[in-house]
C-alpha positions as a Markdown table, in Angstrom:
| # | Residue | x | y | z |
|---|---|---|---|---|
| 1 | Met | -51.7 | 11.2 | -2.9 |
| 2 | Ala | -49.7 | 8.1 | -2.3 |
| 3 | Arg | -47.7 | 7.9 | 0.9 |
| 4 | Lys | -44.4 | 6.1 | 1.1 |
| 5 | Asp | -44.1 | 3.4 | 3.7 |
| 6 | Lys | -41.5 | 4.9 | 6.1 |
| 7 | Ser | -40.3 | 1.5 | 7.2 |
| 8 | Ser | -39.0 | 0.6 | 3.7 |
| 9 | His | -37.7 | 4.0 | 2.7 |
| 10 | Val | -34.1 | 4.8 | 3.3 |
| 11 | Ser | -32.7 | 8.3 | 3.1 |
| 12 | Glu | -30.5 | 9.2 | 0.1 |
| 13 | Thr | -26.9 | 8.1 | -0.1 |
| 14 | Pro | -24.3 | 9.2 | -2.7 |
| 15 | Ala | -25.0 | 5.8 | -4.3 |
| 16 | Thr | -28.7 | 6.2 | -4.6 |
| 17 | Gln | -28.3 | 9.8 | -5.8 |
| 18 | Leu | -26.0 | 8.7 | -8.6 |
| 19 | Leu | -28.3 | 5.8 | -9.6 |
| 20 | Arg | -31.4 | 8.2 | -9.7 |
| 21 | Ala | -29.4 | 10.9 | -11.6 |
| 22 | Arg | -28.5 | 8.3 | -14.2 |
| 23 | Arg | -32.1 | 7.0 | -14.3 |
| 24 | Val | -31.1 | 3.4 | -13.3 |
| 25 | Glu | -34.0 | 1.2 | -12.2 |
| 26 | Phe | -33.4 | -0.2 | -8.8 |
| 27 | Thr | -35.3 | -1.3 | -5.7 |
| 28 | Glu | -34.3 | -0.5 | -2.1 |
| 29 | His | -33.9 | -3.2 | 0.5 |
| 30 | Pro | -33.2 | -2.1 | 4.1 |
| 31 | Tyr | -32.5 | -4.8 | 6.7 |
| 32 | Glu | -31.2 | -5.1 | 10.3 |
| 33 | Tyr | -27.4 | -4.7 | 10.1 |
| 34 | Val | -25.4 | -7.1 | 12.2 |
| 35 | Glu | -21.8 | -6.4 | 12.9 |
| 36 | His | -19.6 | -9.0 | 11.0 |
| 37 | Gly | -22.8 | -10.6 | 9.6 |
| 38 | Gly | -21.6 | -10.1 | 6.0 |
| 39 | Thr | -23.5 | -11.1 | 2.9 |
| 40 | Glu | -24.7 | -14.3 | 4.6 |
| 41 | Gln | -26.7 | -12.3 | 7.2 |
| 42 | Ser | -28.1 | -9.8 | 4.7 |
| 43 | Ala | -29.1 | -12.6 | 2.3 |
| 44 | Leu | -30.9 | -14.4 | 5.1 |
| 45 | Ser | -32.6 | -11.2 | 6.3 |
| 46 | Leu | -33.9 | -10.4 | 2.8 |
| 47 | Gly | -34.7 | -13.9 | 1.7 |
| 48 | Leu | -32.1 | -13.8 | -1.1 |
| 49 | Asp | -29.6 | -16.4 | -2.4 |
| 50 | Glu | -26.2 | -15.3 | -1.0 |
| 51 | His | -24.7 | -15.9 | -4.5 |
| 52 | Thr | -26.8 | -13.0 | -5.8 |
| 53 | Val | -25.7 | -10.6 | -3.0 |
| 54 | Val | -22.5 | -8.9 | -4.3 |
| 55 | Lys | -19.9 | -7.6 | -1.9 |
| 56 | Thr | -17.9 | -4.4 | -2.7 |
| 57 | Leu | -14.3 | -4.9 | -1.6 |
| 58 | Val | -11.8 | -2.0 | -1.6 |
| 59 | Met | -8.3 | -3.4 | -2.3 |
| 60 | Gln | -5.0 | -2.0 | -3.3 |
| 61 | Asp | -2.1 | -3.0 | -5.6 |
| 62 | Gln | 1.6 | -3.2 | -4.7 |
| 63 | Asp | 1.8 | 0.6 | -5.1 |
| 64 | Ala | -1.1 | 1.2 | -2.7 |
| 65 | Lys | -3.3 | 2.3 | -5.6 |
| 66 | Pro | -6.9 | 1.5 | -4.6 |
| 67 | Leu | -9.3 | -0.6 | -6.7 |
| 68 | Ile | -12.8 | -2.1 | -6.2 |
| 69 | Val | -13.6 | -5.7 | -6.6 |
| 70 | Leu | -17.3 | -6.9 | -6.9 |
| 71 | Met | -17.6 | -10.5 | -5.8 |
| 72 | His | -20.4 | -13.0 | -5.1 |
| 73 | Gly | -21.3 | -13.0 | -1.4 |
| 74 | Asp | -20.5 | -16.7 | -1.1 |
| 75 | Cys | -17.1 | -16.5 | -2.8 |
| 76 | Lys | -13.7 | -15.2 | -1.9 |
| 77 | Val | -11.3 | -13.2 | -4.2 |
| 78 | Ser | -8.2 | -15.0 | -5.4 |
| 79 | Thr | -5.9 | -12.0 | -5.1 |
| 80 | Lys | -3.2 | -13.9 | -7.0 |
| 81 | Asn | -5.5 | -14.5 | -10.0 |
| 82 | Leu | -6.8 | -10.9 | -9.8 |
| 83 | Ala | -3.3 | -9.5 | -9.8 |
| 84 | Arg | -2.3 | -11.6 | -12.8 |
| 85 | Gln | -5.4 | -10.5 | -14.8 |
| 86 | Ile | -5.0 | -6.8 | -14.1 |
| 87 | Gly | -1.2 | -6.7 | -14.6 |
| 88 | Ala | -0.3 | -6.0 | -10.9 |
| 89 | Lys | 2.4 | -7.7 | -8.9 |
| 90 | Ser | 0.1 | -8.1 | -6.0 |
| 91 | Val | -3.3 | -7.2 | -4.7 |
| 92 | Glu | -4.5 | -7.1 | -1.0 |
| 93 | Pro | -7.5 | -5.8 | 0.9 |
| 94 | Cys | -7.1 | -2.3 | 2.3 |
| 95 | Lys | -7.3 | -1.8 | 6.0 |
| 96 | Pro | -10.8 | -0.6 | 7.0 |
| 97 | Glu | -9.8 | 3.0 | 7.7 |
| 98 | Val | -8.0 | 3.2 | 4.4 |
| 99 | Ala | -11.0 | 1.7 | 2.6 |
| 100 | Asn | -13.3 | 4.2 | 4.3 |
| 101 | Arg | -11.0 | 7.1 | 3.2 |
| 102 | His | -10.9 | 6.0 | -0.5 |
| 103 | Ser | -14.6 | 5.1 | -0.8 |
| 104 | Gly | -16.2 | 7.6 | 1.6 |
| 105 | Tyr | -18.3 | 4.8 | 3.0 |
| 106 | Leu | -18.0 | 2.8 | 6.2 |
| 107 | Val | -16.8 | -0.8 | 5.8 |
| 108 | Gly | -20.0 | -2.9 | 5.8 |
| 109 | Gly | -21.8 | -0.1 | 4.0 |
| 110 | Thr | -19.5 | 0.3 | 0.9 |
| 111 | Ser | -21.2 | 0.8 | -2.4 |
| 112 | Pro | -19.3 | 0.9 | -5.7 |
| 113 | Phe | -21.6 | 3.8 | -6.8 |
| 114 | Gly | -20.9 | 7.3 | -5.7 |
| 115 | Thr | -17.4 | 6.7 | -4.2 |
| 116 | Lys | -15.4 | 9.6 | -2.9 |
| 117 | Lys | -12.4 | 8.7 | -5.2 |
| 118 | Asp | -12.6 | 7.3 | -8.7 |
| 119 | Met | -11.1 | 3.9 | -8.6 |
| 120 | Pro | -10.9 | 1.1 | -11.2 |
| 121 | Val | -13.7 | -1.4 | -10.7 |
| 122 | Tyr | -13.4 | -5.2 | -11.4 |
| 123 | Ile | -16.4 | -7.5 | -11.4 |
| 124 | Glu | -16.3 | -11.3 | -11.2 |
| 125 | Gln | -17.5 | -12.3 | -14.7 |
| 126 | Thr | -20.1 | -14.7 | -13.5 |
| 127 | Ile | -22.0 | -11.9 | -11.7 |
| 128 | Leu | -22.9 | -10.6 | -15.2 |
| 129 | Glu | -24.7 | -13.8 | -15.9 |
| 130 | Leu | -27.3 | -13.2 | -13.1 |
| 131 | Pro | -30.6 | -11.5 | -14.0 |
| 132 | Arg | -30.4 | -9.2 | -10.9 |
| 133 | Ile | -28.0 | -8.6 | -8.1 |
| 134 | Ala | -28.3 | -7.1 | -4.6 |
| 135 | Ile | -25.4 | -4.7 | -3.8 |
| 136 | Asn | -24.8 | -2.2 | -1.1 |
| 137 | Gly | -26.6 | 1.0 | -1.4 |
| 138 | Gly | -24.2 | 3.2 | 0.5 |
| 139 | Arg | -25.1 | 2.4 | 4.1 |
| 140 | Arg | -24.9 | -0.5 | 6.5 |
| 141 | Gly | -28.1 | -2.4 | 6.5 |
| 142 | Phe | -29.1 | -1.3 | 3.0 |
| 143 | Leu | -29.0 | -3.1 | -0.3 |
| 144 | Val | -30.3 | -2.1 | -3.7 |
| 145 | Gln | -31.3 | -4.6 | -6.4 |
| 146 | Leu | -30.5 | -3.9 | -10.0 |
| 147 | Asp | -29.3 | -5.4 | -13.3 |
| 148 | Pro | -25.6 | -6.3 | -12.9 |
| 149 | Arg | -24.9 | -4.8 | -16.4 |
| 150 | Val | -25.3 | -1.4 | -14.6 |
| 151 | Cys | -21.8 | -2.0 | -13.0 |
| 152 | Val | -20.2 | -2.2 | -16.5 |
| 153 | Asp | -22.3 | 0.6 | -18.1 |
| 154 | Leu | -22.1 | 3.1 | -15.2 |
| 155 | Leu | -18.8 | 2.2 | -13.5 |
| 156 | Gly | -16.9 | 0.8 | -16.4 |
| 157 | Ala | -16.3 | -2.4 | -14.4 |
| 158 | Thr | -13.9 | -4.8 | -16.1 |
| 159 | Pro | -14.9 | -8.5 | -16.0 |
| 160 | Val | -12.3 | -10.8 | -14.3 |
| 161 | Gln | -12.2 | -14.4 | -13.2 |
| 162 | Cys | -11.0 | -14.5 | -9.6 |
| 163 | Ala | -13.7 | -16.2 | -7.6 |
| 164 | Leu | -12.9 | -18.9 | -5.0 |
| 165 | Ala | -15.7 | -20.9 | -3.4 |
| 166 | Glu | -15.8 | -20.3 | 0.4 |
């Protein structure tokens, strides 16, 4: 009987439960979480290109309606461009405690999969051109790698163009 290597196994999260239930192929990548290390630190820890590490950002429109933006780790979101493309007057990041309440995850461990609230998801269009992405698996210090099309197929993510180079 094969044994799982305990050091690389991470306990289930709402994100991994959803991915398994939908039979999505993904690999688990735990790493040492560093406060305020961001995607740069996780990419470095796992030997990945930061451009392929996708951050999950909980934002809100002018009416405080929450939404999720999936962005390359080495890019920022042009909230002006995003607002224009989604028909909002304005878009801004949620405060961490508000983001936690909407997603059910702690900031730094937010996954777009298995969120507490259903929210519209927007994905930077160029992410869909990548063969695989690393995205948070629902816990700080834990990424999953998968095909970026899963974000469209499973979450109904709408492609947008709102990336700004950092």
